Structures are given as structure tokens and as C-alpha cells.
C-alpha positions as CSV (number, residue, x, y, z in Angstrom):
1,M,0.0,0.2,0.0
2,D,1.0,2.9,-0.7
3,R,0.6,6.1,1.6
4,A,1.9,9.6,2.7
5,T,2.7,11.7,6.2
6,P,2.9,14.5,6.5
7,N,5.8,15.7,8.1
8,L,4.9,19.0,10.6
9,P,6.1,21.1,13.3
10,S,5.9,20.8,16.9
11,R,7.3,23.6,19.1
12,D,6.9,20.8,21.8
13,F,6.1,16.8,21.4
14,G,4.8,17.0,25.4
15,V,1.9,19.5,24.1
16,T,1.8,17.9,20.4
17,S,0.8,14.4,22.3
18,A,-1.4,15.8,24.9
19,F,-3.2,16.9,21.4
20,Y,-3.8,14.6,19.2
21,A,-4.2,12.1,22.4
22,R,-8.3,13.7,23.0
23,L,-8.0,13.4,19.4
24,G,-7.4,9.9,19.2
25,F,-3.6,9.9,17.9
26,V,-1.8,7.4,20.2
27,E,2.0,7.8,20.2
28,D,3.7,5.1,17.7
29,F,7.4,6.8,18.6
30,R,9.1,9.6,19.9
31,A,12.9,10.7,20.1
32,Q,14.7,13.5,20.2
33,G,14.2,14.6,17.1
34,W,10.7,13.4,15.4
35,M,7.8,12.1,16.4
36,I,5.1,9.7,15.3
37,L,1.0,9.6,16.2
38,S,-1.4,7.1,14.4
39,R,-5.1,7.7,15.3
40,G,-6.2,3.4,13.1
41,P,-4.2,3.3,9.8
42,L,-3.8,7.5,10.2
43,Q,0.0,8.6,11.2
44,L,0.9,12.5,11.7
45,E,4.7,13.3,12.2
46,F,6.7,15.7,14.1
47,F,9.9,17.7,14.3
48,P,10.9,19.8,16.9
49,Y,10.5,23.8,16.0
50,P,11.0,24.5,19.1
51,D,11.4,29.0,18.2
52,L,8.2,28.4,15.8
53,D,5.4,31.6,15.8
54,P,2.3,30.3,15.3
55,Y,0.2,32.9,14.4
56,H,2.8,32.8,11.5
57,S,3.0,29.7,10.2
58,S,2.2,28.6,6.8
59,F,2.2,25.3,8.3
60,G,-0.2,22.8,7.0
61,C,-1.3,19.6,4.4
62,C,-4.2,17.2,4.6
63,V,-6.3,14.2,6.2
64,R,-9.2,12.3,4.1
65,L,-11.6,9.9,6.2
66,D,-13.9,8.3,5.3
67,D,-15.0,8.4,9.1
68,L,-15.3,12.5,9.3
69,A,-17.9,13.0,11.8
70,A,-15.8,10.3,14.4
71,L,-13.3,12.6,13.6
72,L,-14.5,15.7,15.0
73,A,-17.3,14.8,17.6
74,Q,-13.3,13.7,19.5
75,V,-12.2,18.1,18.1
76,E,-15.8,18.7,19.6
77,A,-15.4,16.9,23.0
78,S,-12.4,17.9,23.2
79,G,-13.0,21.8,24.3
80,V,-11.5,23.2,21.6
81,P,-13.3,25.4,19.9
82,N,-15.6,26.6,17.5
83,A,-14.0,30.1,16.7
84,R,-13.1,32.3,13.8
85,T,-10.1,33.5,15.7
86,G,-7.3,32.1,17.9
87,I,-5.1,29.2,18.6
88,P,-5.9,25.4,18.6
89,R,-10.1,26.3,17.1
90,Y,-11.3,24.3,14.4
91,H,-14.1,25.4,12.0
92,P,-17.4,22.9,10.7
93,P,-17.9,20.7,8.0
94,Q,-19.5,22.8,4.7
95,A,-19.4,21.8,1.4
96,E,-16.6,23.2,-0.7
97,P,-16.7,24.7,-4.3
98,S,-14.9,21.4,-5.0
99,G,-17.7,19.1,-4.1
100,L,-15.6,17.9,-1.3
101,T,-16.6,18.4,2.6
102,I,-14.3,20.0,4.5
103,A,-13.6,20.6,8.2
104,Y,-10.1,23.3,9.0
105,L,-8.2,22.3,11.7
106,T,-5.8,25.0,13.5
107,D,-3.4,23.1,16.8
108,P,-1.3,24.9,19.1
109,D,1.6,24.7,16.4
110,G,-1.4,27.2,13.9
111,T,-1.0,23.5,12.0
112,L,-3.6,23.7,9.4
113,V,-4.9,20.3,9.1
114,R,-8.0,19.8,6.8
115,L,-10.7,17.2,7.1
116,I,-11.8,16.2,4.0
117,Q,-14.8,14.1,4.1
118,N,-14.2,11.1,1.8
119,P,-16.8,11.1,-1.0
């Protein structure tokens, strides 16, 4: 099976791991210079970036999901605010002009994670 895993910045692996744990991710690997989190077959990889300004980050990725509603239920239960400003935050899903249903999650490091429902 071919696959790709996003490589994303983390100012603090402990904070990043705790945030994503509330969304159902578990740590598969952590060393000084790398961390891998997974939620079933979905994996996100993180590298240290302690000086990152989350309000000026341009990092992002797309996560395509068979069950967007299930992940969004965890996002809402975790207390991530549904807001237009602030970090972290999320925006509920909506049908985009592309025909895709997409929700938007901004993590504590300012990374934009597009949550896309598989057709």
C-alpha cells in the first residue's frame, strides 16, 4: 500500500502529543528529533521547531477520512473552540465548491489540518 505521511512542526512534543491524544491519536514513536502519532491507519509525523511563531505559521496538510463525523465528534469533545480566531481552533465542515466536505483544524502550533470527507 502506497501512502504519505505529513511532516509537521512541533514547538513541544509533549504539548503536541497531548493535543492529538484528545483526538484519538497515540504515540507510536518519540525521540529527540522526531515523533510519530497515529489514529488507526492515519499517521502524522512531527519534527521539533521550538522557535515557531504559531500565528505566522504556513504549515498545513490534508487528512482524508472515511468518517469525518467521528473525528469531529472527538474534536468537539476535546474542547477545541469552534472559532474564527485563536489557536487551537476548528471550523465545522461545509460543502466546498470543489464538491468536497471539509472541516478545518488549527493545532497549537498553528498548523492548518484540512479534514476532508472521502467521497
